[in-house]
DRENLO-512393 format. One line per field, with one value per residue: residue number from 1; residue in one letter; chain; y negated, x negated, z of N, C-alpha, C in turn. Coordinates in pm, 1 decimal, decimal comma. Layout:
<rs>
num <- [NUM ...]
residu <- [A ...]
chaine <- [A ...]
n_y <- [Y ...]
n_x <- [X ...]
n_z <- [Z ...]
ca_y <- [Y ...]
ca_x <- [X ...]
ca_z <- [Z ...]
c_y <- [Y ...]
c_x <- [X ...]
c_z <- [Z ...]
</rs>
This chain:
<rs>
num <- [1 2 3 4 5 6 7 8 9 10 11 12 13 14 15 16 17 18 19 20 21 22 23 24 25 26 27 28 29 30 31 32 33 34 35 36 37 38 39 40 41 42 43 44 45 46 47 48 49 50 51 52 53 54 55 56 57 58 59 60 61 62 63 64 65 66 67 68 69 70 71 72 73 74 75 76 77 78 79 80 81 82 83 84 85 86 87 88 89 90 91 92 93 94]
residu <- [X X X X X X X X X X X X X X X X X X X X X X X X X X X X X X X X X X X X X X X X X X X X X X X X X X X X X X X X X X X X X X X X X X X X X X X X X X X X X X X X X X X X X X X X X X X X X X]
chaine <- [A A A A A A A A A A A A A A A A A A A A A A A A A A A A A A A A A A A A A A A A A A A A A A A A A A A A A A A A A A A A A A A A A A A A A A A A A A A A A A A A A A A A A A A A A A A A A A]
n_y <- [2041,6 1760,2 1523,0 1182,6 898,2 603,8 257,1 124,7 -96,6 -320,7 -367,3 -465,2 -727,9 -1033,1 -1004,5 -1085,6 -1031,6 -914,5 -924,1 -780,4 -754,8 -481,2 -343,5 -45,5 153,7 79,7 91,6 366,2 465,8 360,3 492,0 762,5 740,8 663,7 890,8 1080,7 993,1 1024,1 810,6 509,7 314,6 45,4 39,8 117,7 -97,6 -303,7 -231,3 -262,6 -538,7 -631,2 -532,8 -680,4 -937,3 -915,2 -907,3 -675,8 -495,9 -331,0 -284,3 -161,0 -109,4 -199,3 -384,7 -568,5 -656,6 -774,7 -1053,4 -1021,0 -788,1 -679,6 -926,7 -985,4 -932,3 -665,4 -711,9 -535,2 -441,8 -210,8 -84,5 108,9 332,2 679,0 739,1 543,8 612,0 837,4 1066,8 922,7 870,2 1091,4 1269,4 1115,6 1195,4 1079,3]
n_x <- [-2000,6 -1818,1 -1575,3 -1633,5 -1467,4 -1538,3 -1612,7 -1680,8 -1609,0 -1664,7 -1929,7 -1957,6 -1923,2 -2038,6 -2096,4 -2023,2 -2190,6 -2074,5 -2118,3 -2024,5 -1938,3 -1831,5 -1627,4 -1711,9 -1500,7 -1344,4 -1533,9 -1593,3 -1343,2 -1330,1 -1542,7 -1451,7 -1215,6 -1310,3 -1458,6 -1253,3 -1109,6 -1294,7 -1454,0 -1653,8 -1737,3 -1732,1 -1560,9 -1317,4 -1271,6 -1262,7 -1030,3 -840,9 -854,8 -769,0 -506,6 -403,2 -425,1 -244,7 -15,4 93,5 260,1 153,0 238,9 457,5 817,3 946,3 760,5 766,0 1029,3 1028,6 1109,9 1379,8 1473,8 1682,1 1796,2 2062,6 2332,1 2548,6 2753,3 2804,1 2665,8 2512,7 2463,1 2307,1 2350,5 2432,2 2706,1 2818,0 2719,8 2844,4 2951,2 2823,8 2721,2 2853,8 3055,0 3339,5 3669,0 3892,1]
n_z <- [-1494,3 -1399,0 -1527,4 -1513,8 -1408,3 -1529,9 -1504,6 -1754,8 -1899,1 -1749,7 -1785,1 -2032,4 -2030,5 -1885,5 -1550,8 -1208,9 -900,5 -595,4 -253,5 47,8 394,6 580,3 837,7 1022,3 1015,7 791,5 592,4 598,4 518,5 257,2 135,6 149,4 0,0 -253,5 -316,8 -324,7 -546,6 -737,3 -818,9 -825,2 -532,7 -589,0 -809,0 -690,2 -515,5 -704,1 -849,7 -646,9 -605,4 -856,4 -854,2 -641,5 -745,9 -955,8 -819,1 -719,1 -476,2 -189,4 55,4 314,1 286,2 512,4 614,0 405,7 418,8 658,8 827,4 787,5 895,6 1144,5 1164,9 1114,7 1309,2 1407,4 1570,4 1761,2 2060,6 2104,6 1848,6 1731,1 1867,7 1895,4 1887,7 1730,8 1491,7 1415,4 1177,6 983,6 657,2 565,4 327,3 198,7 143,9 -88,5]
ca_y <- [1899,7 1699,0 1395,4 1069,9 778,6 493,5 124,6 73,3 -226,4 -432,1 -390,0 -530,2 -871,0 -1081,6 -984,9 -1138,5 -933,7 -957,4 -847,2 -808,1 -673,6 -408,5 -270,4 96,5 232,6 46,1 145,4 511,1 487,5 330,3 603,1 880,3 712,7 668,1 1031,0 1149,6 949,2 1047,7 678,9 437,5 224,4 -80,2 54,2 118,4 -237,0 -380,9 -199,6 -323,6 -682,4 -651,0 -509,9 -795,7 -1051,5 -891,0 -917,9 -544,6 -483,4 -200,1 -276,5 -85,4 -182,8 -267,6 -501,7 -665,8 -711,7 -857,8 -1133,4 -986,2 -672,8 -716,4 -1066,1 -993,7 -842,2 -600,8 -751,9 -433,8 -451,1 -88,0 -29,2 223,0 445,6 787,5 742,4 453,7 673,2 960,6 1084,6 831,1 936,2 1206,3 1246,8 1080,9 1234,5 972,0]
ca_x <- [-2006,7 -1687,5 -1562,7 -1635,7 -1396,0 -1630,6 -1562,5 -1776,6 -1564,8 -1722,4 -2066,7 -1952,2 -1914,5 -2124,4 -2023,5 -2079,8 -2206,4 -2016,5 -2164,1 -1940,6 -1960,6 -1711,7 -1637,9 -1739,0 -1382,8 -1306,1 -1639,8 -1571,1 -1224,5 -1365,7 -1627,5 -1366,0 -1121,7 -1387,0 -1490,8 -1128,4 -1071,5 -1410,5 -1492,2 -1748,0 -1674,7 -1709,4 -1441,5 -1200,9 -1252,4 -1222,5 -890,1 -760,8 -850,7 -683,3 -368,2 -366,5 -407,2 -124,0 98,8 147,8 271,0 117,3 286,7 581,4 942,9 971,9 672,5 812,0 1156,4 983,6 1199,4 1520,0 1509,7 1740,5 1839,9 2208,1 2387,4 2674,9 2852,6 2804,5 2539,2 2434,7 2507,9 2224,5 2388,7 2479,9 2852,3 2850,1 2669,7 2918,6 2996,3 2753,9 2667,4 2935,6 3141,7 3478,0 3763,0 3988,6]
ca_z <- [-1461,2 -1414,4 -1598,2 -1420,9 -1453,7 -1510,5 -1543,4 -1853,1 -1948,6 -1673,2 -1829,5 -2162,9 -2004,0 -1778,4 -1426,0 -1085,3 -794,5 -469,1 -138,6 162,4 513,9 619,8 964,0 995,9 979,2 655,1 507,4 590,7 436,3 118,4 89,5 129,7 -108,7 -378,2 -341,0 -360,7 -680,4 -824,5 -870,7 -740,1 -435,6 -660,6 -892,1 -600,6 -470,3 -822,4 -877,1 -540,4 -632,6 -973,3 -810,4 -558,8 -836,2 -1034,8 -730,2 -684,6 -331,7 -135,7 192,4 331,9 270,0 640,1 621,4 307,0 464,5 769,2 910,4 763,6 976,1 1272,3 1163,5 1114,2 1410,1 1371,5 1667,8 1865,8 2132,2 2091,1 1721,1 1692,8 1950,8 1810,5 1870,7 1620,2 1370,0 1392,8 1038,1 892,9 539,4 527,1 211,5 231,3 39,0 -108,5]
c_y <- [1835,3 1569,3 1285,3 953,8 658,9 363,9 60,5 -65,1 -341,3 -461,2 -453,6 -681,6 -907,9 -1074,3 -1046,0 -1024,5 -993,6 -865,9 -882,7 -712,8 -611,4 -346,4 -121,1 177,7 204,9 98,5 296,6 543,0 467,6 443,0 727,3 861,3 720,7 812,1 1107,6 1114,9 976,0 917,8 614,7 350,6 90,5 -74,1 52,7 -24,1 -322,9 -357,6 -262,3 -474,4 -713,4 -632,6 -628,1 -916,9 -1038,2 -897,2 -785,6 -530,8 -341,7 -184,6 -203,2 -174,0 -259,9 -393,7 -610,1 -731,6 -804,2 -924,6 -1100,4 -871,7 -718,8 -857,7 -1077,7 -889,0 -785,3 -645,2 -653,0 -432,3 -327,8 -15,5 89,4 346,9 551,7 790,6 649,7 511,9 803,9 959,7 987,1 911,7 1057,1 1169,4 1214,9 1121,2 1130,4 1027,7]
c_x <- [-1872,6 -1692,0 -1555,1 -1560,7 -1485,1 -1570,2 -1660,6 -1738,9 -1632,5 -1866,0 -2072,1 -1952,2 -2014,9 -2044,7 -2099,1 -2092,5 -2152,9 -2069,3 -2073,5 -1972,9 -1828,8 -1731,9 -1652,5 -1616,5 -1337,0 -1408,4 -1625,1 -1451,5 -1256,4 -1449,0 -1542,6 -1271,5 -1191,6 -1421,2 -1367,1 -1084,6 -1180,3 -1452,2 -1592,7 -1670,8 -1643,6 -1582,2 -1314,5 -1170,5 -1204,2 -1074,4 -797,8 -748,2 -760,5 -535,8 -318,8 -339,0 -278,1 1,9 163,3 145,1 236,0 165,2 420,8 703,6 975,4 887,5 719,3 941,9 1134,2 1089,3 1347,3 1567,5 1560,2 1794,9 1991,4 2265,9 2519,5 2787,9 2862,8 2666,7 2451,9 2470,7 2423,9 2259,6 2454,3 2631,7 2896,7 2807,1 2741,0 2975,3 2930,2 2694,1 2747,3 3022,4 3281,8 3566,6 3871,3 4122,4]
c_z <- [-1492,3 -1493,1 -1494,6 -1483,5 -1426,8 -1561,5 -1640,6 -1904,2 -1875,9 -1714,9 -1968,1 -2147,9 -1896,3 -1648,4 -1308,7 -985,3 -665,7 -359,5 -21,9 275,2 554,9 756,4 932,7 953,5 836,1 555,2 489,5 502,5 288,9 58,6 58,6 12,0 -244,6 -415,5 -387,9 -503,5 -784,4 -895,9 -777,5 -641,6 -502,4 -743,8 -806,8 -554,4 -586,0 -854,6 -771,7 -563,9 -752,4 -937,1 -727,8 -646,5 -917,5 -949,8 -696,4 -533,8 -289,0 7,7 198,1 309,7 398,0 651,3 524,2 350,3 583,1 852,1 889,7 851,6 1112,0 1277,6 1176,3 1208,4 1363,0 1463,5 1782,1 1930,5 2109,8 1961,4 1674,4 1774,6 1863,3 1793,3 1758,3 1486,1 1337,5 1250,6 940,3 777,7 493,8 407,0 259,3 114,7 30,1 -150,2]
</rs>
């Protein structure tokens, strides 16, 4: 029998019950995630809410940069073209 990570702390205090409706794909994901972590679905949702409240970002760097991406032009119309990237990242001997 394995060790179960339980959220016993939440039973030491008076807790509110939250009921929510999830679309099938999110419900399936939650079920799989809880199983993978060996935790209850409630615990997975609780941890996600705590992370959100603490301001922990789970979005990609691109999503966080959002409006900054592509904001500043290099002056070259096709700066992503491979000829502009020639030797990009190569060591330069000084």
